[in-house]
Every structure is written in structure tokens, then in C-alpha cells.
C-alpha positions in Angstrom: -7.6 -48.5 63.2 -4.2 -47.9 64.9 -2.5 -47.9 61.5 -5.2 -45.4 60.2 -4.7 -43.2 63.3 -0.9 -43.2 62.8 -1.3 -42.2 59.1 -3.5 -39.3 60.0 -1.1 -38.2 62.7 1.9 -38.5 60.4 0.1 -36.6 57.6 -0.5 -33.7 60.0 3.0 -33.8 61.5 5.2 -35.3 58.9 8.5 -34.4 60.6 7.7 -35.2 64.2 8.7 -38.9 63.8 12.1 -39.1 62.1 13.0 -42.4 63.9 9.5 -43.7 64.0 10.2 -46.7 61.7 12.8 -48.0 64.0 10.5 -47.5 67.0 7.8 -49.5 65.2 10.3 -52.3 64.5 11.4 -52.4 68.2 7.8 -52.5 69.4 7.0 -55.4 67.1 10.0 -57.3 68.3 8.9 -56.7 71.8 5.4 -58.0 70.9 6.9 -61.0 69.2 9.0 -61.9 72.3 6.0 -61.6 74.6 4.0 -63.9 72.3 6.9 -66.4 72.0 7.3 -66.6 75.8 3.6 -67.3 76.2 3.2 -64.8 79.1 -0.6 -65.1 79.0 -0.9 -62.7 82.0 0.7 -60.0 79.7 -1.7 -60.6 76.7 -3.2 -57.1 77.1 0.2 -55.6 77.2 1.0 -57.5 74.0 -2.1 -56.0 72.4 -1.2 -52.5 73.5 2.3 -53.0 72.1 1.1 -54.2 68.7 -1.4 -51.3 68.5 1.3 -48.8 69.4 3.6 -50.4 66.8 0.9 -50.1 64.1 0.3 -46.5 65.0 3.9 -45.6 64.8 4.3 -47.6 61.6 1.5 -45.6 59.9 3.0 -42.3 60.9 6.5 -43.5 59.7 5.2 -44.7 56.4 3.2 -41.5 55.5 6.1 -39.3 56.8 8.6 -41.1 54.5 6.3 -40.8 51.5 5.7 -37.1 52.1 9.4 -36.5 52.6 10.0 -37.8 49.1 8.0 -34.8 47.8 10.1 -32.3 49.9 12.2 -30.0 47.8 14.6 -27.2 48.9 13.4 -24.2 46.9 15.9 -21.3 46.5 15.1 -18.1 48.5 15.5 -16.0 45.3 12.6 -15.3 43.0 14.9 -15.5 40.0 14.5 -18.2 37.3 17.0 -20.9 36.7 17.7 -23.4 33.9 16.8 -27.1 34.5 16.8 -30.3 32.6 13.5 -32.1 32.8 11.9 -35.2 31.2 8.1 -35.2 30.4 6.6 -38.3 32.1 2.9 -38.2 31.1 0.8 -37.2 28.1 -0.4 -33.6 28.0 -3.5 -32.4 29.8 -5.2 -29.6 27.9 -6.4 -26.9 30.3 -8.4 -23.8 29.7 -5.5 -21.5 29.3 -2.4 -23.8 29.2 -1.1 -27.3 28.6 -0.1 -29.3 31.7 2.8 -31.8 31.7 4.1 -33.9 34.6 7.9 -33.7 34.4 10.7 -35.2 36.4 13.5 -32.8 37.4 16.9 -34.3 36.3 19.1 -31.5 37.5 19.9 -27.8 37.4 22.1 -26.3 34.7 24.8 -24.0 35.9 27.3 -22.6 33.5 26.6 -25.3 30.9 27.1 -28.0 33.6 24.2 -30.3 34.6 24.1 -30.8 38.4 22.2 -34.1 38.7 19.4 -34.5 41.2 19.4 -38.2 41.7 16.1 -38.1 43.7 14.3 -37.1 40.4 11.5 -34.9 41.9 8.2 -34.5 40.0 6.8 -31.1 39.1 3.9 -29.8 37.2 4.9 -27.6 34.2 2.3 -25.4 32.5 3.1 -24.4 28.9 1.2 -21.7 26.9 -1.1 -22.9 24.1 1.0 -22.6 21.0 2.0 -24.9 18.2 5.4 -25.6 19.7 3.9 -26.8 23.1 1.3 -28.9 21.2 4.2 -30.9 19.6 5.5 -32.1 22.9 4.9 -35.6 24.0 5.8 -38.0 26.8 9.5 -38.8 27.0 10.8 -35.5 25.6 13.8 -34.2 27.4 13.8 -30.4 27.7 15.9 -27.6 28.8 13.6 -25.0 30.5 14.2 -21.7 32.2 11.7 -21.3 34.9 11.1 -20.3 38.5 10.0 -23.4 40.6 7.4 -22.7 43.2 6.2 -24.9 46.1 2.4 -25.9 46.0 0.4 -23.3 47.8 -3.3 -22.6 48.5 -5.2 -19.4 47.8 -6.2 -19.0 51.5 -9.9 -18.9 50.8 -12.3 -20.3 53.5 -13.2 -24.0 53.2 -11.2 -24.3 49.9 -9.8 -27.6 48.7 -6.4 -28.2 50.1 -4.6 -28.3 46.7 -1.1 -28.1 48.2 -1.5 -31.0 50.4 -3.2 -32.9 47.6 -0.1 -32.5 45.4 2.3 -33.5 48.1 0.3 -36.7 48.7 0.6 -37.4 45.0 4.4 -37.0 45.3 4.5 -33.6 43.4 7.0 -31.2 44.7 5.9 -28.0 43.0 4.7 -26.1 40.0 6.2 -23.8 37.3 4.9 -21.8 34.3 7.2 -22.1 31.2 6.9 -18.9 29.2 7.0 -19.1 25.4 10.6 -19.3 24.1 11.9 -20.2 27.6 12.3 -23.9 26.7 14.1 -26.1 24.2 13.8 -29.8 23.3 17.3 -31.5 23.7 16.4 -35.2 23.2 14.0 -38.0 23.9 14.0 -40.5 26.7 12.6 -43.8 25.2 12.4 -45.7 28.5 9.0 -46.0 30.2 7.8 -47.4 33.5 5.2 -50.2 33.8 2.5 -47.6 34.7 3.4 -45.6 31.6 3.2 -48.8 29.5 -0.2 -49.5 31.0 -1.3 -46.0 30.1 -0.2 -46.6 26.6 -2.2 -49.8 26.4 -5.3 -48.0 27.7 -4.8 -45.2 25.1 -4.6 -47.8 22.4 -7.9 -49.4 23.6 -9.6 -45.9 23.5 -8.2 -45.4 20.0 -9.6 -48.8 19.0 -13.0 -47.7 20.3 -12.7 -44.6 18.2 -11.8 -46.6 15.1 -14.9 -48.7 15.7 -17.0 -45.6 15.2 -17.6 -44.5 18.9 -17.5 -40.8 19.4 -18.8 -38.0 21.7 -20.5 -39.0 24.9 -20.8 -42.7 23.9 -17.0 -43.0 23.5 -16.4 -41.2 26.8 -18.8 -43.5 28.8 -17.5 -46.7 27.2 -13.9 -45.6 27.9 -14.8 -44.9 31.6 -16.7 -48.1 32.1 -14.2 -50.5 30.6 -10.6 -49.0 31.0 -11.2 -46.2 33.6 -10.3 -43.4 31.1 -12.4 -40.4 32.2 -10.5 -37.7 30.3 -13.2 -37.8 27.5 -16.2 -37.2 29.8 -17.8 -33.8 29.3 -19.1 -31.7 32.2 -22.8 -32.3 31.3 -22.3 -36.1 31.3 -20.6 -35.9 34.6 -23.4 -33.7 36.0 -26.1 -36.1 34.6 -24.6 -39.1 36.3 -24.0 -37.2 39.5 -27.6 -35.9 39.8 -29.1 -39.3 38.9 -26.9 -41.0 41.5 -24.9 -43.1 38.9 -21.5 -41.6 39.3 -20.2 -44.8 40.9 -20.6 -46.7 37.6 -18.1 -44.2 35.9 -15.4 -45.0 38.5 -14.1 -48.5 38.1 -14.8 -50.4 41.4 -16.1 -53.7 42.7 -19.0 -53.6 40.4 -16.9 -53.8 37.3 -14.5 -56.3 38.9 -17.5 -58.4 39.8 -18.8 -58.5 36.2 -15.4 -59.5 34.8 -14.7 -62.2 37.4 -18.2 -63.6 36.9 -17.5 -63.8 33.1 -14.2 -65.5 33.7 -15.7 -68.0 36.1 -18.5 -68.7 33.8 -16.1 -69.6 31.0 -13.6 -71.6 33.1 -15.9 -73.4 35.7 -16.9 -76.1 33.2 -13.2 -77.1 33.0 -12.6 -77.7 36.7 -16.0 -79.3 37.0 -14.8 -81.9 34.5 -11.1 -82.0 35.8 -11.0 -81.1 39.5 -7.2 -80.9 39.6 -7.3 -77.9 37.3 -9.3 -75.8 39.8 -6.3 -74.2 41.7 -4.6 -73.3 38.4 -7.7 -71.9 36.8 -8.6 -69.8 39.9 -5.0 -68.5 39.8 -5.4 -67.5 36.2 -8.6 -65.6 37.1 -6.8 -63.7 39.9 -3.9 -62.9 37.5 -6.4 -61.7 34.9 -8.0 -59.4 37.4 -4.7 -58.0 38.5 -3.8 -57.4 34.8 -7.0 -55.5 34.3 -6.4 -53.5 37.5 -2.9 -52.6 36.2 -4.3 -51.6 32.8 -6.7 -49.2 34.5 -4.0 -47.4 36.5 -4.2 -49.2 39.8 -6.7 -46.8 41.3 -7.5 -47.4 45.0 -11.1 -48.6 44.4 -10.0 -51.2 41.8 -7.1 -52.4 43.9 -9.6 -52.9 46.9 -11.9 -54.8 44.7 -9.2 -57.0 43.2 -7.7 -57.8 46.5 -11.1 -58.8 48.0 -12.0 -60.8 44.9 -8.7 -62.6 45.1 -9.4 -63.5 48.8 -12.9 -64.7 47.7 -11.5 -66.8 44.9 -8.8 -68.3 47.2 -11.3 -69.2 49.8 -13.1 -71.3 47.1 -10.3 -73.8 47.7 -11.3 -74.1 51.3 -15.0 -74.8 51.6 -15.0 -74.3 55.4 -13.9 -70.7 55.0 -16.4 -67.7 54.8 -16.2 -66.0 51.5 -16.5 -62.4 52.5 -16.3 -60.9 55.9 -15.3 -57.7 57.7 -12.0 -59.4 58.5 -11.4 -59.7 54.7 -12.2 -56.1 54.3 -10.0 -55.1 57.2 -7.1 -57.2 55.8 -7.5 -55.6 52.4 -7.4 -52.1 53.9 -4.4 -52.9 56.0 -2.4 -54.3 53.0 -3.3 -51.3 50.8 -2.3 -48.8 53.4 1.0 -50.6 54.0 1.7 -50.3 50.3 0.5 -46.7 49.9 -0.6 -44.9 53.1 -1.8 -41.8 51.4 -4.6 -43.8 49.8 -6.4 -43.2 53.1 -7.1 -39.6 51.9 -8.3 -40.7 48.4 -12.0 -40.1 48.0 -12.4 -43.3 46.0 -10.7 -45.3 48.7 -13.0 -43.9 51.4 -16.2 -44.3 49.4 -15.3 -47.8 48.3 -14.7 -49.1 51.8 -17.6 -47.2 53.3 -20.0 -48.8 50.7 -18.7 -52.4 51.2 -18.7 -52.0 55.0 -22.2 -50.8 55.0 -23.3 -53.7 52.7 -21.7 -56.3 55.0 -23.2 -54.7 58.1 -26.7 -53.7 56.9 -27.7 -55.6 53.9 -28.4 -59.0 55.6 -30.7 -57.3 58.0 -32.5 -55.3 55.3 -32.8 -58.4 53.1 -34.4 -60.4 55.9 -37.1 -57.7 56.5 -39.1 -58.9 53.6 -39.2 -62.7 52.6 -39.6 -63.1 48.9 -40.2 -66.5 47.3 -40.1 -65.7 43.6 -36.6 -66.1 42.2 -36.7 -63.0 40.0 -38.2 -60.8 42.6 -35.8 -62.1 45.2 -32.8 -60.9 43.0 -34.5 -57.5 42.6 -35.1 -57.3 46.3 -31.4 -58.2 46.9 -30.3 -55.4 44.5 -32.6 -53.0 46.3 -31.2 -53.8 49.7 -27.6 -53.6 48.5 -28.3 -50.2 47.0 -29.9 -48.9 50.2 -27.1 -50.2 52.4 -24.4 -48.8 50.1 -26.2 -45.4 49.9 -26.4 -45.3 53.8 -22.7 -46.0 54.0 -21.6 -43.5 51.4 -24.2 -40.7 51.9 -22.2 -38.8 54.5 -19.0 -38.8 52.5 -20.9 -37.8 49.3 -22.5 -34.8 51.2 -19.1 -33.9 52.7 -17.2 -33.8 49.4 -19.9 -33.0 46.9 -22.7 -31.3 48.9 -25.3 -33.4 47.1 -27.7 -36.2 47.8 -29.4 -38.1 44.9 -32.9 -39.0 45.9 -33.7 -41.4 43.0 -30.7 -43.6 43.6 -33.0 -46.8 43.8 -34.6 -46.2 40.4 -31.1 -45.4 38.9 -29.4 -48.5 40.2 -32.3 -50.8 39.2 -31.8 -49.5 35.7 -28.1 -48.8 35.4 -26.5 -51.8 37.0 -28.0 -54.5 34.6 -27.4 -52.2 31.6 -23.7 -51.6 32.7 -23.2 -55.4 32.9 -24.5 -55.7 29.3 -22.1 -52.9 28.1 -19.1 -54.4 29.9 -19.7 -57.8 28.4 -20.4 -56.2 25.0 -17.0 -54.5 25.2 -15.4 -57.9 25.9 -17.1 -59.3 22.8 -16.0 -56.4 20.7 -12.4 -57.1 21.6 -12.9 -60.8 20.8 -14.3 -59.8 17.4 -11.2 -58.0 16.3 -10.3 -60.5 13.6 -13.8 -60.0 12.1 -14.1 -56.3 11.2 -17.6 -56.5 9.7 -19.1 -58.4 12.6 -17.3 -56.1 15.0 -18.7 -53.0 13.4 -22.3 -54.5 13.6 -21.8 -55.3 17.3 -20.3 -51.9 17.9 -23.5 -50.3 16.7 -25.5 -52.4 19.2 -23.1 -51.4 22.0 -23.5 -47.7 21.1 -27.2 -48.1 21.2 -27.0 -49.5 24.8 -24.8 -46.6 25.9 -27.1 -44.1 24.2 -30.1 -45.7 25.9 -28.4 -45.6 29.3 -27.6 -41.9 28.9 -31.0 -41.1 27.7 -32.7 -42.7 30.7 -30.3 -41.1 33.2 -31.0 -37.6 31.6 -34.7 -38.4 32.2 -34.0 -39.2 35.8 -32.1 -36.1 36.1 -35.1 -34.1 35.1 -37.4 -35.7 37.6 -38.7 -33.4 40.4 -36.3 -33.3 43.4 -33.8 -35.5 41.6 -31.1 -34.3 44.0 -30.7 -32.1 47.1 -27.9 -29.7 46.6 -25.9 -27.3 48.7 -25.8 -29.7 51.7 -23.2 -28.7 54.3 -21.5 -31.3 56.5 -18.1 -31.1 58.2 -15.8 -33.9 59.1 -17.0 -34.0 62.8 -20.6 -34.7 61.6 -19.4 -37.5 59.4 -17.6 -39.2 62.2 -20.6 -38.7 64.5 -22.8 -40.3 61.9 -20.7 -43.4 61.4 -20.3 -43.7 65.2 -24.0 -43.5 65.7 -24.5 -46.0 62.8 -22.2 -48.6 64.5 -23.9 -48.2 67.8 -27.4 -48.6 66.2 -26.1 -51.8 64.5 -24.8 -53.0 67.9 -28.2 -52.2 69.5 -30.1 -54.1 66.8 -27.8 -57.2 67.0 -27.6 -57.2 70.8 -30.9 -55.9 72.0 -30.2 -54.7 75.5 -31.4 -51.6 77.2 -27.9 -50.3 77.7 -27.0 -50.6 74.0 -30.3 -48.9 73.0 -29.6 -46.0 75.4 -26.0 -45.6 74.2 -27.2 -45.6 70.5 -29.9 -43.1 71.1 -27.5 -40.8 73.1 -25.0 -40.9 70.2 -27.9 -40.1 67.8 -28.9 -37.2 70.0 -25.3 -35.9 70.1 -25.1 -36.1 66.3 -28.3 -34.0 65.9 -27.3 -31.6 68.7 -23.9 -30.9 67.0 -25.7 -30.4 63.6 -28.0 -27.9 65.2 -25.1 -26.1 66.9 -23.1 -25.9 63.6 -26.2 -24.7 61.8 -26.6 -21.7 64.2 -22.8 -21.0 64.5 -22.3 -20.9 60.7 -25.1 -18.4 60.1 -24.2 -15.6 57.7 -23.1 -12.3 59.3 -23.1 -8.8 57.7 -19.6 -8.4 56.3 -17.3 -7.6 53.4 -15.2 -10.4 51.9 -12.3 -10.0 49.5 -11.5 -13.4 47.9 -8.1 -14.6 46.6 -9.3 -16.1 43.2 -7.3 -15.2 40.1 -9.4 -14.0 37.2 -12.3 -12.6 39.3 -11.4 -9.7 41.5 -14.6 -8.9 43.4 -15.9 -7.8 46.8 -18.7 -9.9 48.4 -21.3 -8.0 50.5 -23.0 -10.3 52.9 -26.2 -9.7 54.9 -27.4 -11.2 58.1 -29.7 -13.6 56.1 -29.0 -15.7 53.1 -28.8 -12.8 50.6 -25.6 -11.3 49.2 -24.1 -9.2 46.4 -21.0 -10.0 44.5 -19.7 -6.7 43.0 -17.1 -7.5 40.2 -14.5 -5.0 39.0 -14.8 -6.3 35.4 -17.8 -7.3 33.4 -15.8 -10.2 31.9 -14.8 -11.7 35.3 -14.7 -15.5 35.5 -17.6 -15.9 37.8 -17.8 -19.6 37.2 -14.3 -20.1 38.6 -15.0 -18.1 41.7 -18.3 -20.0 42.4 -16.4 -23.3 42.0 -13.8 -22.3 44.5 -16.2 -20.8 47.0 -19.2 -23.1 46.8 -18.2 -25.1 49.9 -17.9 -21.9 51.9 -21.2 -20.5 50.6 -22.9 -23.8 51.5 -21.7 -23.7 55.0 -23.1 -20.2 55.4 -26.3 -21.3 53.7 -26.0 -18.5 51.2 -28.2 -18.3 48.1 -26.5 -17.6 44.8 -25.2 -14.1 45.1 -26.5 -11.3 42.9 -23.7 -10.5 40.5 -23.1 -6.7 39.9 -20.9 -5.6 37.1 -21.9 -2.0 36.6 -24.0 0.8 38.3 -26.6 -0.6 40.6 -29.0 0.7 43.2 -31.0 -1.2 45.8 -32.3 -0.3 49.4 -29.2 -1.9 51.1 -26.5 -1.4 48.5 -25.6 0.9 45.7 -22.7 1.0 43.1 -21.9 4.1 41.2 -18.8 4.6 39.1 -17.0 1.6 40.7 -17.6 2.9 44.2 -19.6 0.6 46.4 -21.8 2.0 49.3 -22.8 -0.7 51.7 -23.5 -0.8 55.4 -22.0 2.7 55.9 -18.8 1.7 54.2 -17.3 2.9 50.9 -15.2 0.6 48.7 -13.6 1.9 45.6 -12.9 -0.7 43.0 -9.7 0.4 41.3 -9.4 -1.7 38.1 -8.5 1.0 35.4 -7.1 4.5 35.1 -10.3 6.4 35.3 -9.1 8.2 38.5 -5.6 9.1 37.4 -4.7 12.8 36.8 -7.9 14.0 38.7 -8.1 16.2 41.6 -10.8 17.2 44.1 -11.2 20.3 46.4 -12.3 18.0 49.2 -10.9 14.3 49.1 -13.5 11.6 49.1 -13.4 9.4 52.1 -12.9 5.8 51.1 -12.7 3.0 53.7 -11.3 0.3 51.3 -9.4 0.9 48.1 -9.4 -2.4 46.2 -6.7 -2.4 43.6 -6.9 -5.1 40.9 -5.4 -5.8 37.5 -5.7 -2.9 35.1 -4.6 -0.1 37.3 -1.1 1.0 36.3 -0.4 3.8 38.7 0.6 4.2 42.4 -1.2 5.2 45.5 0.6 8.5 45.9 -1.1 10.1 43.0 -4.6 9.3 44.4 -4.0 11.0 47.7 -5.4 14.4 46.5 -8.5 12.6 45.3 -9.2 10.0 48.1 -8.8 9.8 51.8 -8.0 6.1 52.0 -8.5 4.0 55.1 -7.0 0.6 53.9 -5.6 -0.5 50.6 -6.6 -4.1 49.5 -4.2 -5.4 46.8 -5.7 -8.2 44.6 -3.5 -11.2 43.6 -4.1 -10.3 39.9 -1.8 -7.3 40.3 1.7 -8.0 39.0 4.6 -8.4 41.4 6.2 -5.0 40.2 3.0 -3.1 40.8 2.3 -4.8 44.1 5.8 -3.8 45.4 5.2 -0.3 44.1 1.8 0.0 45.9 3.1 -1.4 49.2 6.0 1.0 49.2 3.6 3.9 48.6 1.4 2.7 51.5 4.3 2.5 53.8 5.6 6.0 52.9 2.0 7.5 53.3 1.2 5.6 56.5 -1.8 3.8 54.9 -2.6 0.3 56.1 -2.7 -2.3 53.4 -3.7 -6.0 52.9 -2.1 -8.2 50.2 -4.4 -11.0 49.2 -1.6 -13.0 47.6 0.1 -13.1 51.0 -2.9 -13.2 53.4 -5.4 -15.0 51.2 -9.1 -14.2 51.8 -10.0 -11.2 54.0 -13.3 -10.8 55.8 -14.3 -7.5 57.5 -17.2 -7.9 59.9 -19.6 -4.9 59.8 
């Protein structure tokens, strides 16, 4: 816990602890001295010193890692020439092609100034035939303007800038067509890139066996952790049914593989006992090889470390196989290796699930004694599912605003079937020398995957399959886990004091939720969001109803909803009524791109319909919302409108933004630039 606290502190204030690593070393040396001198009277001081050392160490590690992603961007907005090397295969986006690239240096007057730190950037290329021909390892000369990662400034939005920094990505750049040239190829590759190549070959092998579509996507995700092929409807089906955890490689899959390896090797050490340490070591190495092949995700690393501890404990019969200490040691080692894993959703869900299973499953299993062997295994699976669901539900609601109600039915079906699919994939690989038999077995495997998808789609269609639009904040999550720990303590140590404390914590949790429920209620207001591709004004009421007035009938509403769903969930808003033309209702009306709402007038300026027009009496406009499509200035509209405030959307080009701002300054009109301020809310 001190290490976790230090990581959180170092992430929030990454430059506060420049010499913290040396401080941690000094504190550890002091603790070692106290321990070596056996000053038992100072044992509490020793504990404080070690805790403080772990706290400082966590802050130092995460600060050093974030500092590696720090880059000195030039103050000028002009583009420059750089030499870069593409380090990953392309990712096809909706409007562009994304490459991860390492910056080798800046080119000045035909001279390459090397940057030996080799910072990583995201480069976006337009979708053309030249960009499609690029591949990993290509060395390019590009002429771009590098930009630091920034957020849009919308309420409750995902912190994309911090996410990129934690991934070690310094910034982004868009490479225009004709502003790049291939100058060579770098044939070297890292171990991670070699693992990615092996994974791609396995996916290609599945494709050659006849797998395609959703079956290929699910098989690739279940066996090698490749989720690029998954379609949105498959992801949604597994999410609603409560089976998303099987698509992310974790302890479930590692357990299946280790069980298979132990089943194959255990007869050998039963016959020759001296082989047991070597065979267990081979199992551990095989699991780590599999983890490396899948990209070393945090959940897989956690599972492999715990499984390694479990296998090593088999050599010492007196040791307990799996305890909270094992889980704590695993987390400690992982965070020492990569402290930013703490902020990974997979890391949090994985450890929350295993902790809940260790704490709650034994008590739940003991509630109902079952004598039948088959029913006992089913009851064990049910209690494990309930415990894991209790442990992960707050995090799932925090990040995904959803709770799957039929998770028990899903797990009873999907876990046995996933085990069959994983073992079938192993058999498929073993049958590579026999193409005919492999093809026959591939058809059987495809039938299993299709059966699994069909049943999950049926569960998805059941009534109340999921509760959506749930809003929880980070404080509620901490209060929930704090209350859960106190309840576990009250159950294990049944004293009146523990019961009172647990109930008080539960009351505090409910009280805070009630307070946040009232404090986050929607208020009548106007909101201008900073979402590219969808300029709109959001008119909110004092209840859950609202109107989203778009400036263009072709606006990307889906993109805006995806960005604003967490905020709308917090306000408990229903899906807003989308208005793209003239509209009339008791509370709002839209006519000729002018919105009348709550005594305010908002003119949506997205074309040139008002240019070269005059009026005897200027129309009073409270907010003039300028978006992409308008090619004029503000000065030419003065004779037509009496403007209170000009709101400039981020879709407007830099040239026109500067022109509009200069007009507003000369005319004495207040203005708001969404690209600078982010989302703007005006209370009414």
C-alpha cells in the first residue's frame, strides 16, 4: 500500500521528487541498519522507515517513467523535418492510418541532429495507396508539426493525454499527403516486436485453417490475446452478457494451460520423483513464453507470476499454495517493474477479482454443504463467480457504467466452453503435420465458437440483461471496498465494535451516494462541447430531458455520444433529442439555424447564409456559435446581428479562428474559443 500511494502521488506530481530515488535508498539503508542492530524497541520506527521508503520509491519510479515521455516541443507552430522509424504494424482508423514511430532526430539543412533518447510518437497518415504500403521497420523522412498530447476539455472525459504519457508516448502528429518519403528500412526488431510477429503468424495460421469473421476474432482473442479482429457487435454482446473477461487473457486462460501441462507431465514425476523440479520449471518457462507471446499484458503477467509461485510451492508441501501474501508479492513485483500498470484497467480488475475470491469465496462455499461431486464443482464455480463479481462490480460500473445481471448463467456456460476451445486450439497446433485431420478438427472448433457466440447473443436478448448508464465516481469505489473489507472483518471477528464500524462505513457509503445523486442533478443550461466533427449546442432542462441542436445534418453524433456518455450518466440524462433542422416545441424552437431557449438566442453560424445581408434593426443574439463552413468574419455581420458573445468551435481552421478573434477584439465583443477553453457551460 505505501508503494501504491507513492505511485499515485508521483503520477499526480511527477516533478516534485527529483531526488526521491536517492531518498528511498537512504531510508532503506537506515531500516537495514536498525534491523541489523536488533533494536527491538525501535521496531515501530523500522516499520515507519520502510513504509516511507516504499512510498518515496513508488513516487520516484513513476516520475522517472513519465520523465522518459517528456519532450521539449518548439514554441513555433511551424512544421519541421524529422527522421522516424515505424515500430509497429499499422492501425486502420476511421479517417486515417495510425503508426507508432520512434523519432531518431530532426533534419536541419540536410544534417540529421540525432535524438539519442528516441522518443515515441503517434503519426497519423491519410488513407491513400502510398500510406497503405508502409510497414513496420520503414525509415521515413517526414515534414510535420509535433504536438503534445492534449485533452478536449469536456467534462468527465477520458484523460487521453495522461494515458499516452503513461504509455511512454510523447506526442502526436498528422502527416499530410506528400509530406513524407521512405528513405530506408530498419531490419532490427525488439523481443516484443518478435513476439508480435509470432502472434500475427498464429492468427494467419487460423485464417489458413478456414476461420473467418467473428469465429476468427474470438479464437484469436481467446488464445493469443489478439483483439484487433473483434467487431463492435461481438464486444457489445460479450459485455452485456457479462463475458468480457474471457476475451481478455487472464488467470482463467493461464489456469487452463497450466492444467494441461501438469496433466501431461505429472505421470513422469510420479514415476521418477527426481524429475519434478525440472518439469515444474519447464511448466513455468512455458507459461512465461506464452505470456511473452501475448504481449505481456498486466493481467497475464499477474496470472503467470501467481501460477509460478503456486508451482514452486508444490516443492514445499508445508507451504500454502495461494494466499493474500502471494497476491501482494505479485503486485509489489509488478509495480516495481512497471509502476504505471497500477492505472491499467486490466491490472485493477484482475487483482480486485482475485482478492475478492480469496476473501469471500471460502465463506460463500461453506454456506451450502454439497455432497455430490459434480454438484460440488458447480457450486464452487458459482461461488467463485459471485465473489469475483462482487470484487469487480464497482470498477466495471466506474469505467463502463454497466452491470451484467445474468453473469451467473453466463459463467456456468462460457467457462467450460472456453476451456474446450483453448484445448482445441492446442490440438489444432499439434495437428499441423496432418492437414486433413487439422481441417476436420478446425471445423469442430469453429462449431464450438459459433455455439458460444449464439448462446451469448441469446443471453444478451434476455430481459434486464444489463443495467446501463450507472454512475459511480472514484470516491464511491473506495468507500465500497473500504466497507467490504470492514464487513469481512466483522464476519471473521464477530464483535459488537467491528459490526458497528462496518455498518457505519456502509452508512457513509450510502450517504455519499445520496449526496452525489442530488448534487449532480441536471440544471437548466447551455453547453458547447469541444468534439471535432460534431458542432452542436446542448440545451439542458432541470429534469432528465435535453435537446442537442446540431449545425449540420451530417454531424457525427455517435462520436459525440461516445465522448460525453460518462458526463450524461453523471447528470442522469436521457438520450438527448437530436435536432438538425427547424423544430418547434413548448420549451424550445429552432428556425433558420437560430435557437430560442430559456429566453436566450443562439445563432448557429455554419454556412454563408447570412453574408451580404442587412437589416433595418439588428437582431439581438446572445451567442453566435461559429463552426466549420463559415468563411467570413464577424465585422460583416454587425449590421445584421447585435452579438453578445461569439463562441468559436474547434472545427474552425486556425486562420479563420485568428481572423474572428481579431474582429471580436476590434469590435469589443467577448469571445470563447473552444479549442483553448474546452467545453463551456452557461447556466440559465
